[in-house]
N, C-alpha and C positions, 0 to 999 in steps of 0.2 A: 185280251193280249197280255201275256206275261211280261214282266220287266226283266231285262237282261243286262249283264255286265259285258260291255263291248269295248274292245281295244282297236282303235284306228291307228294306222301307221302311215306317215308321210315320208316319202323318200327324199323330198326336197326341203331345203333350208327354210324355216318359217320366217326368217328375217328378210328374205327376198321374195316378196309376194308374187304369186303366179296362180294360174287357173286351178291347178290341182290342190294347192293349199286352200284357196277360197272354197273349193268344193268340199274338202274335208272339214273345214271350219263350219260351214253352214250345215252340213250333214250332222256334225256333232251337236250343234245347237238345237237342231230340230229333234234329234233323238233324245236329248236331255229334256226337251220340252214335253216329250211323251212319257217321261218318267224313267228312262233307261239310265244306267250309270255308263258314262263314257270317259275314256282317257285317250288322249292323242299323243303318240310318241313321234318326235320329229327332230331332225338336226336343227340347231338354233345357234347361230353365230351372233345374234343380237343381244343387247343389254336391256331391252325393254321388259317391263313387268308383264307377264303373260297371265291369262286366266288360269285358274287352278287345274282345269282339265288338260292344259297343254304341258307336256313333260319333255324338256329338252334333253337330247341325247348327246350333247356336245357339238363342237364346231364342225363345219363342213369344209370340203375342198372343192375347187372348181374342176369340173370334168367335161370335156366336149361330149355332147350327146344330142342326137337328132337335129343337127344343124345349129345348135346353140351351145351355151355353156351352162350346165346344171351344177348346182352346189349339193354334193352328196356326202354321206358319211358311211365309211366302211372301215374294216380292220378290227383288231382285237379289242380296242377300247370301246368302240361302238357296239361290238358284239356282246361285251360284258354288260353294257348298259341295257341292251335289248333283253338279255336273259334276266337281269335284275327286275326290270319293269314287268315282265311276264310273271316272274315268281311272286311279286308283291300284290298281284291283283286278282287272281282266280277268275279269269274271264270265261264267260260262256262261249265267246267266239272272238276271233281276230278278223279284222277287215283290213287287208293290205293293199295299198295303192302302188301301182307300177312294181309288182314283185319280181319282174324280170330284169331290173337294172341293179347295178352294184351299190346298194344303199341299205337303209334300215329294213325295208320291207322284205327283201330276200333273206336278210339275217334272221328276221322274226320267223320266216317260213321254215328255215333250217332249224331254229331253236325250239319250235313248238309242234305239237300234233293235236288233232282234234278238229273241231269246226273252224275252218279258215276260208274266207272269201278273198278273192283277188279281183281288183278292178284295174283294167288296162285302159289307159288314157291315150297313149301315143299312137300315131299313125305314121308309118314311114315306109318307103319303097324297099325293094329287095335289098337286104343288107348282108354282106358276107360276114361281118362281125357277129350278127345275130345267128347266122347259120352255123358258125364255128362254135358259138356258145351254147347252142341248143342242147347238145348232149349233156352239158354240165348243168343246165337249167332244168332239164326234164325231171330229175328226182324231186326237185322243189315244186315244180308245177303239178306233179302227180299228187302232192299233199293237199292241193286246194280242193275244198269240198264243193265250191261253186266259183264260176268265173263271170265277171261282168265286163262288157266293153261299152264305152260311152257313146260310140257311134258305129255306123257300118264300116267306116274307114279303119277304126281301131280294131273292130272285129276281124276285118280282112287281114290286117297286119299280124294279129295274134295267131290266126289259123295258119297263115303262110309261114311264119317263122317258128312257131312252137306247137302247131297242131292242136287237136282238141276243138272245143267249141265254147261258146259263151252266150249269155243272154244280153241283148242290147238294152241298156237303160241309160238315157241321156243324162248329162250333167243337169243339176237342178239350178233354178233361178228363183229368187224371192221376187216375184213379179210385182207385188203390190206397191212397193216404194217407187218403182219405175212408172207404173201406170198413174201414180199420184204425183209425179214430178211436176214442177212448175216451170213454165217457159220464162227464161231469162231474156229480157228484151235486148240486152247487150250482145247476146249470142244468136239472135233469131233472124236478123235481116240479111238475106242473101249470103248465107254462110255454108261452108263445107266443113264437116267435122272429121277429125282423125283422133283416135284414142289408142294409146299403146306405147310400148318402148320404141320410140322412133329411131333409135340408134341400132336396133336389131334389124338386119337386112331382111329377115323373113317377114317382117310386118309390112314391108312394101312402101314405106314413107317416101323413099327416094323416087319410086315409081310415080307416086302421086305428085311429087314436086315437078318431075319432068313433064307429066301430062298437063298439069295446070299451067306450067310455063309455056308449053306449046300453044295452049289456048290463048294466053295473053299475047303471045307473039303474033297471033292471027287477029288481034284486036277484040277477042271475046272475053267476057267475064271480068272486065276491068273494075266492076263495082262489087266483086265477090271477095270475101275474106276467107282464108283457110285457118280454122281454129284447131290448134294441136294441144291435146291434153295427154300427160303421161311423163314417165321418167326419161331423162336424157339431158345433155348439155345444149340448152337452147341457144346460147351465144355461139357455140361452134356450128350449130345447124344453120343459124342466120348467116354466119360468115360464109359457109359453103354455098348457100343459095345466092347470096350477093355475088360471090366470085363467079358462079356459073351463069347467072341470069340477070344480075344487076340489082340496083337498090330498089327500083320500082316494084319489081315482082317480090323481092324479099319483104317489102313493106306490107304486102298483102297476107303474109303469114304471121299469126299471132300465137305465141306459145304461152299456155296457161299453167304449165308445171303439173305436178301431181294434184289430183282432185280427190276429195272425199267421196264416199259412196253416194251421199245425197247430191253432191255437186255433179257427179257422173250422171246420175239420173236426169238432173236438170239439163245438163249439157246435151245428152242424147235426145231429149224431148225438144230442145230449142233449135238445134242446127237445121238448116233447110234440107241438107243432104248429108247422111253419114256414109263415108266411104271406107270400105274394108279391103285394101289392096294387097292383102297378104299373099306371099308367093309360095308358101309351103310350110311343112312342119306343123300343121294344124290337124287335130283329130275331131274337134268339135267347134270351138269358138264361143265361149260363154258371152263375150262382149256382143256378138250379133244377136244372141237370144235376148240379152238385156236391151239391146237397141229395139228389137221388135216390141218388147213389153213397154218401152217408152213411147211407142208410136212414131219411131223415126222412119223416114224414107231412106232406104238402104240401097247402095250400089256396092256389089261385092265381086271379087274375083271368083271365077267358076271352079274353085277347088271343090272336089266331091264332098268333103265334110261340110262346107258351107251350104252347098246345094241341099244336102240332107236336112240341115237345120232349117234353112229358110224356105225351101221349096218354091212356091210362087209368090213369096212375100218380099221379093227383091228383084232389082235389075242386075244382070251379070255382065261382066266383061271378060274377055279371054285372058287367062292368067299371064302376067308379065308382058302383055301387049299394050304398049304406051298409047299407040294410035287409037286402039279400041277403047281404052280407058278415057282418053280425052273426049272422044266422040260421045261416050255414054254420060260423062259428066255434063257436057253441053246439053244433051238431050234431056237429062233429068232437071237441070237447073232452069231450063227454059219451058218446062211443062208442069205447071202447078197441079193440074188434074192428075197427072201420072204419079207425082209424089204423094198426093193424097190417097190415091188408089193403094199404093204400097203401104202407107201408114195403116189404113183400115184392115188390109189383109194380114199384116203383121200382128196387129193387136188381137185379131181373131185367132191367130195361130199360137200366140205366145203362152196361153194357159197350159198347153201340153208339156211345157218344160218347168212348170211351177213345182216347187218342193212338195206341195200338197198332192201332186200326182206322182212324184218320184219316190218320196219316202216310203209309202206303203209297198211299192214294188221291191225296194231294198229290204224292208222289214220282213216281207214274205219269204225272201231268200234266207234271211237269218233264222226265221222260225222253221223253215224246211230242214236246214242243216243241223239244227239243234234239237229236232223233234225226238231223237232217240235218247236224249238225256246226257249224251257225252259232252264233256267240257274240254277246254284247252288242256293239254297233257298234264296229268298230275305230276309227272316227273319234273315239270318246269314251273309248277305253281304250288302255292300253299293252299290248304283247305280253308274255307271261310271259318271264322271264329264266331260260334254262336248263331250262325245263319241256317 
């Protein structure tokens, strides 16, 4: 396998962690571990010191997108930085993530020609905005040498809105740290786990609160704690639960704040039941793949992307149906054998999402589109010196 010079582009701000940024980071590290040169261009509003392979393209602005607020970079300053980055590196190929949204990836697509891969992460229903934008995006999409969708749902969204086709390659997960996680006894006795931005309505935390409160009102699960890990104002969340359901139920919720990667693995391995009550806006769900690799018993909403990832490794409830969610929580928490069944099935399924399986598929695409010897446009790059 020949070594390549690869440029990865993130459309989302590196200082606001999310699934796409984690995917790009882990892919970059894996590629560099195989001897490739990798540079990642990204909006970056943070002041933290970054690894050398991360190149900041300036601060981002908040833009409503796919039911949430994404921090993107667009405009003449961002465009100039994209062109400078391309010109300074002489890439064999560019790998653009979410090239159909107004941020760095589409700017890079406009600025360069040659071997270019686009990965599409988002899944969304019929969108008039995307339909209106399609004729504008079409020339850029035609420049892509290959397209990747991270799930069947993302593939369907791409085909529906922009046409063409794509190969489905899931997001990667480094499964080893999750499989090797340690059970934390403080988190392991009769616990329900939730991990994510609990203030984001799409993550379904309010749905979980309502379902759990309804069980408590029926005299069920009084000995169960709900452990919440992730970003958000825990004081405000407790106040809202207290106001709606009282001090006793609020006292069963314990907010752990943001957790490190190792703590996340231990958290997923420790909780009796991991609940993913997301209501929409998901195209894959890295956290549920990580939960499988940890050996968690999983209860998830029946979103098609979740079903694609989990298959028969989880119990499902009808999306946004509080009654069904509460019934399934009770069913799972009162059946040790059922939870163990899902743990075993999930552990057996999780290797298919490991980076050891994913990276060769991506590299095969890289090798295919660069086989003719063409590089990223000479008009936008310098020639290597002495190489």
